[in-house]
N, C-alpha and C positions, 0 to 999 in steps of 0.2 A: 419331583419335577413331573408336571401333567404335560403330556404330548399333545400337539395341535392336530386334532382330527380334521379341521377343515382342509387341510392339504392332502386329504386321503387320494382325490382323484389324481394327484401328482404321482402318488406311489401306485395305487391300484390300476389307474387307467393310462397314463402317459408311459409308464414303464412296462406295460404289457408287452411290448414288442420286444424289449431286451429279455424279460423272464416271464413267460406265460407260466401261471400256476398250473400244476398237475390236475387232472381231472379226479373225482372221487372214486371210491370203490365200487359205485354203482355203474361206471363205464366200463363193461365188460367186453364189448366189441373189439376183435382184434383189429380190424379194419378201421374203426374210430381210433384207437390208440394209436396206429400207426400214422394216420393221417394227422393226429394231434402232435406227435413227436416230430413229425417232418415240419410241420408249421413252426414249432419251437426252434428246430435246427436252422431252418431258412431265416428265421427272424434273427436269431442269434449272429448268423454270419452277414446279416445285412441284405440279404435277397428278399426285399420286401413284396416283389411280384410273385416269387414262388409261394412265400409265405401266405399271402392273399389267397392263392389257389388252394392251398392246402386247408386254410381256415374254412373256406367256402365247403370244401368237401367234409370237414369234420362237422360243420354245423348241419350239414344235410343228414350225415350218418347219425349224429347226436339226436337230431329231432326224430327220425325213424326208430332209433335204438332206445332212447330214453324218455321220448315223448315231448311234445311242444311245450309243455309247462313245468318241466324240471328245472332245478337249480344249475344242473350242469349245462343244461341247454341255454340258460341264461348267460353263463359264463363263456360258452361258445360263441354266442351273439356278441358279447362284449369284445372279445378278442377279434372277431372279424370287423366290428365296428370301429375299433380303434386303429386297425391297419387301414381302413378306408378313411377315416378321418385323416390321417397322416398323408393320404394320397389326395386329399381335397374333394373327395367324393362325399360332400356334406349330406346330400339328401339320402343316400342309401346308409350312411352312417347313423343318421338321426332315425331312420326307421328301426334299425337294429338296436340302438340305445334304447328306444321306446318299447321294444319287445322285452328287452331284459329288465326295464324298469317294471313292466307290468307283472312279470314273472316273480320278480323280487317282492312286490307289493303283496302277492299272494303268499309267499314263502315266509317272509319275516314280519309283515304288516306294512300298512301304509304310512305309518310313523315312525319306522325305525331309521336311525342314523346312517345306515349302510346305504339308503337310497340317495343320500346327499351328494356323493361324487358323481352318480349318474344324472342327477338334476343339474348339477354345474356344467357337466359336458354338454348337455342338452342346451342349456342357457348360453353357452359359448358359440354352439353352432348357429342357434337363432341369431345371435348379435351378428355374426359374420354374414348372415343372409338378410340383414337389417328387419328382421321381424323382432322388433324391440318389445312389443306387447307379450309375447310368447316368452321371451327371455326374462321379463320381468315376473311372469307367473311361475316359473321354474324357480327363480330364485328366491321369490317370497315363500314358496312352499319349503325350500330347503332353509331358509332361515327361521321359519316356524319350527321345524324339526329340531334344529340344533339350539334354539332358545329353550324349547321344551326339555331337552336332555341335558344341556350344559348351563343353562342360565344366560342371563344377559350379558355377564361380565367375563365372557370367554373367549380366547383368540380365534375360535371356529366363527362365532358370531361375528366378530370384527372383520375377519376376512370376507364373510359374505355380505356385510354391510359395504365394503370397499367395492366388491365385484358388482353390486347392484348399482352402486354410484357410478362406476364406469358405464354400464348399460344406459342409465339416465344421461349421462354425458353425451354418449354416442347418439341419443335419440334428441339431443339439443334441449334436455330438460334440466338446465343447468342448476335452477334454484333448488330442486329436489335432490341433484347430485351434490351440492354444497352442504346441504343439511346432513346427508349421510356421512360424507367425509368428515365433517365437524364431530358427528356421533362417534365415528370411528376412531378419530384422534383422542377424543376425550376417554373413550373406554381403555386404548392402549396406554395412556397415562396413568391408569389406576393401578394399585399394586395387585399382584396375582392373587386368585382366590386359593386357599389351600384346601384341597379335596382328599378325602381319604378313599381306600380301595371300596368300602363299604357303602360310602356315599354315591361314588361314581357307579357302582353296580346296581344300587337301588334305583338311581337316575334312569338307568337303562332297562329297569325291569329285569334284571338278570342277577341271579344270587351269585355273589363272590366273584364278579367279573369286573374288570378294570384294566388300565393301562398298566404296565409293569411297575410304577413307582409313584409313591406321593412323598411330599416333605412334611415334617414335622417341626413345629417351633420357628424360630426366626432369630437372625443374628448369628453369632458365633455357636450357639448352643444347637442349632438345628441338624437335623439328619435326615436322610432319604430313607424310605423302605422299598425293597424290592421283593416282589413275590416271584418264588421259585416252585414249580411243581417237581415232583419226583415220584420214582418208583424205587424200589429196594427189595432185596431179598436177605436184608439183616433182620434177625428176630429183636422184638422189643425186649427191653431190661425191665421192665415193670415200674420203673422210675418216671414220676411226674416231671421231673427236671427236663428243660427242653434240651439242654446240651447232651443228655444222657437217654434220651428217649429210646434210641435204638443202638445196639451193642455191636459186638464183633462176632456173635454166634449166627450160623446159618439158620434162615427161617423162609417162609413162603414169601411169594411176590406180594408186596404191599404198595399202596399208593397214597398219595396225599399233597398237600403243598403247606408252604411255611413262608414266613415273612423275615426279612433280614435287614438290620440297619446298615447304612453307610454314613459315617460321620461328615460334616460339612468340611471338616479338615483333612479328608481323604485325599492320598496322593495315589496316581496311577501306579498300578502294579502291586501296591501295598496290601496286606490282608492284616489290617491293624488289629492287635490282640493285646491284652494286659500280660505282663511278663508272668512266667511259671510261678516265680517267687510270690507274686501278688495273689495269684490264684491259690497257691499252698496256704497262705495266711487268710483266706476267706473273703479276699477283695473280689468283687462281682465287675464283670465287663459292663463297661458304660457306653450306650448307643450314641452318645454325643462324641465319644472318643474312639470307640472301636466297632469293629464290622461283628454283629452279634445276632445270632438266630433269636428272634423275638417270640415267635410263637410257631407251633407246629400243628397241622391239622390232618390227621389221617383221615381218609374216605374209606367207607366200608367195603366197596368193592370195585372191579374194574370198570364196570359200566357206569357207576355214578361218578368215578374219577373222570371219565372221558367226556361225560356231560358237563361236568364243571369245567374241564380244560378247554372243551369247545366254545363254551360261553366266554371264557376269558380271552382266548385266541381271536374270537369274533369282536371283542371289545377293544383289543390292543390296537395301536396305530398300524401295525404290519401283522399279517398272519403267518409270518414266519416263526420258526422255533429253532433253538439249537439244544442239543442233547449233550451233556457233559459226564464222562465216565472217568472217575478219578483213578489214581495209581495205588501202589502199595503204601503201607503206613499211614493210612488216612482214616480218620474217624468220620462217621456220618455227618457230625457238627461241623467239622472243618471243610467237608466236601460242599456242604450246602453253603458255607461262607464263601468259598472259593467260586462257586457257580453265580453267586450274586455279584461278586466282585467283578467278574468276567463280563457280565450283562451290563453291570454299571459303567465299567471303563470302557467297554465296545460301544456304549450308549445304544445298546440293542433296542430296537422299539418293537420286537416281537416277544415272544415268551420264552424265558429260559427254563430248561428241564433239567434235573440231575438224576442220573441212575447211579445208586449206591450200592456196592456189592460188599460183602462182610469182611473187610480188611481188618487185622487184628490191631491196628493203630499202634503198632511199636517196633522197633527196629528189630528185635528177635523173631518177629513174626513172619519173616520172609517166607519160608517154606509153607508155613501154614496159609499164608495169602496166595501162594501159588496154587495149592490145592483147591482153594474157595473161588479164586477167579475162573478156574475152568468150570467148575460147577454153574457158576453164576451166567455163563454164556448162554445156555438155553433159555434162561428165564429173561434174559436182556433181549435175545431175539424174540420172544413173545410180546415184550414191552414195545419194541420198534414196530413189529407188525401192527400192532394196535394203533400206534402213532399214524402209520402210514395210511391205514384203511379207515380210521374212524375219528382222527382228531380235528379234521378240517383245515390243518396246516396246508399252505401253498408251497412251502419250502422247507425241508427239514435239513440242518446242518448236524453234523456229528463231530465231537470234539473228545478224544480220549488222550490220557497221559499215562506214561510209564506202563505199568504191568495192566492198568485198566485196557491197553490196546489189545491184550490177549482175549478178553471177554468180547470186545466189539469185533475184532477180525474174525473169531469164529462164529459169532452171530450172524455177521454179514455173509459168511460162506454158506451157513445153513438156510439164510433168508434167500439168497440167490438160487441154491438148489431146490428150495421148496416151491419158489415161484415157477420155475421151469422155463422152457424156451417160449411158450404160449403167452407169458406176460412179461412187459419189458421190466428189467431188473434195477435200471437207474432210478430208483424211487427216491435217493437222497440227493442233496444238491452238492454240498461240499463236506467231504470226510478229511478231517484233520488229525493225524497222527502224530502227537507231540511225544518225542523222546521214547518211541516204543521199546518196551523191554521184551522183545520176542527174538527167539532164536533166529538169526539171520537167514539160514538156509530154508527154515520153515516159511518164514515171510515171504523169500522169493518164490517159493512153490505156490503159496496161496494167493499171492497177490493179484494175478491175472483175473481170479475169481471175484475178489473183494472190489475190483475196479468196475466190474459190471454193475455194482450196486449204487454207483454215484456218478454224478455229472463231473466231479473232478475229485482226485485223491492226492493229498499233499502230506509229505513225510518231513517233519522236522528233525534234523539230526544234529550232532555236535561231538566235536573231538575232545570237549573239556568236561563231558559228563561223567564224574566220578561214580555216580550211583550206578551207572550202566557198566562202567569197568569193574566194580565189585560183583555185579550179576555175572558179567562174563567169566570171572575168576571161579565164582562157585558153580559154574556149568562147564567145567574143564577147559576154559579158555575160548570157547565159542563165542564170536561177537555177537552183539545185539544189533537189532535192525536200526536202533537209533543212535547207534556210534559211529564215529568217523575214525578210523585207525590209519595212522601212518600217512599224514599229509594227503588222505584221499585214496590211499592204496586199497583200503578195505571200507567201501560206502556201498549202500543200496542204490543202484541205478538201474531202472527198468523201463521199458518202454511204456508209456501211458501213465507213469507215476512221476509227479513233481517232487524231487528231493531237494530240500533246501538245507545248506550247511549254515547252522545257526551259531557256528563256534565263536564268532566275535561277540556274542552276548553270554555275559557269566555274571549273572546277578544274585547268586547264593552260593554257599560254602561248596556245594557239591555239583553246581552249575546244571541243576535238573529241572528248574521250574520257570525256565526262561520264557515259555510260551505265554505266562500270565503275569509275568513281573517286569516287563519292559514295553514302554510305549511304542517302540518301533516294531516289535513283534505283533501287538495288537493292531497297529496300522495294517500290517500285513493281512490279518485275519479279517479285518474290515473290508480291505479291497477284494479279498476273496469271496466273502458272503455278500458282497455288494452286486458284483457282475462277474464272478468266476474268472477274474483276470489271469492271464497266462503269466509266468514269471517275468517275461522280458517287459511286461506292461505294468509291473509293480515297481515299488521303490527298492533301490540298493541291491538289485540283483544282477550277478555277473556269471556268466556260462563258464563252466568248468568241463572239459572233455573227459570221458571215461567209458572205455569199451565200445567205441562207435556210437556212444549215446552222450548225455551230458547231465550235470546236476548244476545246482545254482549255488554260488557264494553269496551270503546275505552280509551286507555292509551297513549296519543299523545307524552308524553316525549320520548317514545321509537322510535318515527316515525318522529320527528320534524327536524331531520337532513337534511338540504337542499340536502346533497350528496345523499340521498335516493330517493327523489324527482326527482333529476337530472337523477339518474340511470335508475328509473322506466320509464322517458320519453324516454331516450336513447333505453333502451330495447324494448320498445314499437315501436319505429320508426324504428329501424335499425335490430332489431332481433339478429342473430348470428354475425353480423358485429358490434355490440355495443363494444364488448370487444376490438376488433381490434381498432376502433376509439379513445377510450380513451387511450389505449396503445401509439398510435401515438401522442397524445396530451402530454402524459407524457415525451415521448422522445424528444419532441420538446422544453420543458422547460428546461432552464440551468441557472446556476448562482445562487448565494445566494439570490439574490432579487426574485427568483421564488420559494423559499422554500414553502411558504404558498400555492401557486397554486398546487405545487406537492402534498402536503398533502391532499388538498381538492380532486383533481382528483384520488389520490390513494384510498381514501375511496369511491369515486364514483365507482372505477374499483371493489372494494371488495364488494359493494352493488350490481353490476351487476352480479357478480358471484353468490351470495346468490339468487337473484330474478331468474336467469336463471337455477338454480338447483332445483327449486321447481317444 
């Protein structure tokens, strides 16, 4: 699947008010960072007037601190411009968009696709002010950029043609509008162009940069390919076999990226693999049927890795990333496949990243894994600090499973302590602790510190997790943080922490991998990473009291409808245009053989209305 970058202004501009991206590491002024954080807080609580005041102060401080022509100054100008646009102060908004455009022209060049959303917004303002000639020039320039980058038969180009036609119609240039509308309809009727990661990267003039995935083949034999970046402190085995490239021994921190296939027949939550028997007799995994690591590309050093990662993040539809840290008894190959599956099922339009520590990948390796995961925490902290300071990502989400939570929690504690009081510690957006295999008392003690590192911390726990019951047994009966014992008598409930009882989901023999095996659980993660929704505003959450606080009981049957997951993904990606996109899809469906599809998309439309009305 190739994502539609023509809707970037919906994501990168319209949603600025909901989630302003953090400033880069260059912005060191305490006053600037405080003003910026206050702006974000005010906007998140709907206080647009206060957000505008703080945005003006942040821009003034940023201009003095960073210089009038820095990329961060452009970002601050866009933040204020969007707030003013929402308040109908079109003249001042246009001036600030113009400033940001001029800076970006210097930073990325006059023909870079990142200029397009700003040009589109300037065209919208010009149209509202009946300056149709200016609107036409902005859109013609945007159209030239996207035609050069993507070609004529791309959804970005189609959308710009439709936007330009609307300008012509507003200017009473009906004949020209009709011609463009006909051209757009003809382009929409064509089959999609298959583009590879390499082709898209070359089109942008950036090595190894592209959206997350592309599709190979057609019909029942097709499969998608998801690119995953990684950091690992596993040692190489010396094998050239992709699935055996990294082993279970400890090594130095290494970096790279890999490509993973997702078959067309893939089911939500499944990690399709050939049976162990087939592997023993020499049967190879088939990307048309299985999730397979197709290629692995180590990168020589951290700086080269970050350069490649920044390029990829800049080319993806969203500059968000998530980092997945796997648990005990997991190979590098399986961890990579799980990361790609999560990205695909979540329809994550940012960049997925794996951190893999040297698990033994065998049941008997539990105590060896315990020793290794502690050593890996410091290297994970270094990896995360580099992502925060040098990746260019606007939002970084962290997802850890089982024993991997030990490395993450310790890394976050170290990171908070190293940053100190002078720097805001909440550098991550969502931190999701899935089934953490951590001593419950240690977790309670350390939790207040790790909460400082994130906008929201969510703990997924279960009373059916047999793997954590085993862990408690070998640790002298001390419960784990991811366990719920005795109908909620023993459950982690702390101020500032969202504890979710996931006991109603049991998708495996051990009930331990529910976070990635169930559509309802993934819907919850989409809502978290979309708008940091509190539990009462998410699906299937019921409050349970505990020690003057509360945790949340999750009822998955209310949320397992895949239409809800699809609606959440579309609303997150396209904002206000999500409804229009689904309506267009419904209009395109005709004939009795499409009735089932109509029903599905009608439910998706209903769910979009429900989500966007909250």
